N, C-alpha and C positions, 0 to 999 in steps of 0.2 A: 759767344756769337757776336757778329757785327752785322749791321744793316737790318732794315725792317723785316726782310724775308726770313732772316736768321732767327728772328724773335717769334716766329709762328710756333705755337705750341702744338705738340703732337696730339691728335684727337684719337679716341678709340675707334678702331676700324670695324665697320659692320661686316657680317659674313658675306653679304652680297658684293660689297666692294672688294673684299679679299679674293673672292672667286673670280671676279672680273680681272683683277691684277694678275692672278695666277694664269688665267687663260691668255691674257695679253702677252705675258712674258713668254709663254710657249709659242704663240703665233709669231711674235716679233723675232724670236730666236730662229724659228724654222724658215720663215719667209723673208726675214730682214725687215728692220723697222721702216725703211724707206718704201718698201714694196707692200707690206701688209696694210690692210685697211680695217676700219671699224667693222665693216661687213664680215671680214675674215674672223675677227675676234668673236663677233656675235654667232657665227656659224659654229665655231669651236665650242662655244658655250651652249649651243642649242637654244639660243635666246634671241631677243629682238635688239635692234640698235637702240631702241628707246631705253632699255634697261641700262645700257652703257652710258648713254648721254645723260641719264639721270644723275650719274656720279661724276662724269668726265665730259666737259663741254667740247673737247676737241681731241683729235688723235695726239697732238703735241702734249696736251696736259696728261693724257693717259700714259704716254711714253715717259714723261717726266716723273710721274708717280711710280712707275715701274722702277726707274733708276733710283728714286728716293728709297723705295722699299729694299732694294738690294743693299744700299748703304746701311739702312736700319738693321737688317738681319745680322750683319757681322758686328756692328757697333754695340748692339744690345747684348750680344753674347760675350764679346771680348772685353769691352770697357770695364764691366764690373769685376772682371777676374784679376785685374792688376792689384797686387798686394804691396803697399808701400814698405812693408817690413821685409819683403823678400829681396833677394839679389836680382840685379838686372838680368842675368842669364836665366834664372828660374822663372822670372816674369815673362821673358821673351819666349821661352819654351812653352809655357802655359798658354800664352796668347796664340802662338802658332798652332798648338794642339787643338785649340777651339776654332780658330779661323778656318783651317783647311776643311774639316767636316762640314762647317756651316756654309761655306761657299759652294760645296759640292751638293749639299742637301737642297740648296736653292739655286742650282746651277743655271736654269734658264734666265733668271734675273741677272746674273753676273755676266752671262754671255751677251745679253742685250746691252748692258751698260758699257761693256768693252767695245762692242761693234757700232754703237750708235750715239754715244754721249756727245762727242765733239760735233758731229755733223748736224744732229738735231738741235743742239744748242745754237748753232749758227743760223738755223732756219726758224728759230722761235720768233713769232711775230706778235703775239698778244702779251699784254702786261702780266697776265697770270702765268703764262709759260715762262716768261723771263724771270718772274719771281721764283718759280719752282726750280729753275735751273740754277739760279743764284743760291738757293737753299741747298741744292746738291753740292755745289762747290764748297759751301761753308761746312757741310757735314763731312764731306770728303777730307777737308783739311783737319777737322776735329779728329777724325779717325786716324789720319796720318800722325797727328800730334801725339797720340797715345804711344805709338811706336817711336816717334822722335824722342819723347821723353825718356823712354827706356834705353835707347841707344846712347843718348847724351849722358845718362846716369852711369852707364857702363864705361864710357870713355873717361868720365870724371873719376871713377873709383879704380880705374886701371884694369878692370876685367875685360874690357874691349879696347883694342888699340886705337890710337888717335887717327882718325881719317876724316875726310870731308863729310860732314854730317848729312848734307842734302843728297850727295851721291850715294852714301851708304844707305840712307832711308829708301830712296827710290829703287835701288838695286834689291834690297830686302823685299820690298813690296812686289817687285816683278817676280822674284823667286817664289814667294808664297801664293801668288795669284796665278802662277803658270799652269796649274792643273785645270783651270777654266778652259784653256785652249785645247787640251788633249784628252781630258777625262771623259769617259763614257761608261755609265753603270752597266754591269754585267750580271746576268742571273747567277753565274757561278763564282761571283766575287767572294773571296774569303771574308769572314766577319772582321778580321783584324786588319784588313787592307787599309782603311782610312787612318786608323791610329798609327800603323806602321809608316804610311806615307807622310803623315804629319811629323813623326819622329825623324824620318830621314831628312826632310826639308829643314827641320829645326837643327839637326846635326850639321847640315851643310851651312846654314846661316851662322851658327855659332863658330864653326871652323873658320869662316871667312872674317869673322869679327875679332877673333883672338889675335 
């Protein structure tokens, strides 16, 4: 990590704060982060604005915390799964197999970060909001670096062909994040849908890398 904000240690999250973030993610996803208000989040919770302001001093801070949690969800699942002894392809397939179900399990968070990250970052006005959005950028780079390391290792050992690493990385991330744009849970969804989706996307990724 670099920068003071990147040094902030993660604190255990209270149940109340987690419930507020879940509600905010749903409301921001449905109404749009620019349009939704603290009042809307409070109504969704069946609570008062005071409960929200107890944890989050502004809507900008609340949005930033939603975006941070989106990053934490996938990082906490995918990061520990990397096995230094495994081949780059096996690691990449394992990472994608974990990434896809996790982003869809926490879908509202990822829809929010995609629709609002850039715009709200530009509108951040307080020191705390700027600090939180800098932390988002740092954590996003850290997550990308996990994939960057696997791609680089594969190019180095010959299992992946030599290509522009930055272009390859961003294209891979677009591929594995694409379900955020179109996925909608269905009551009749087969139990093996998500594992099969992850496998299909992993197959596509590996085919493009070989």
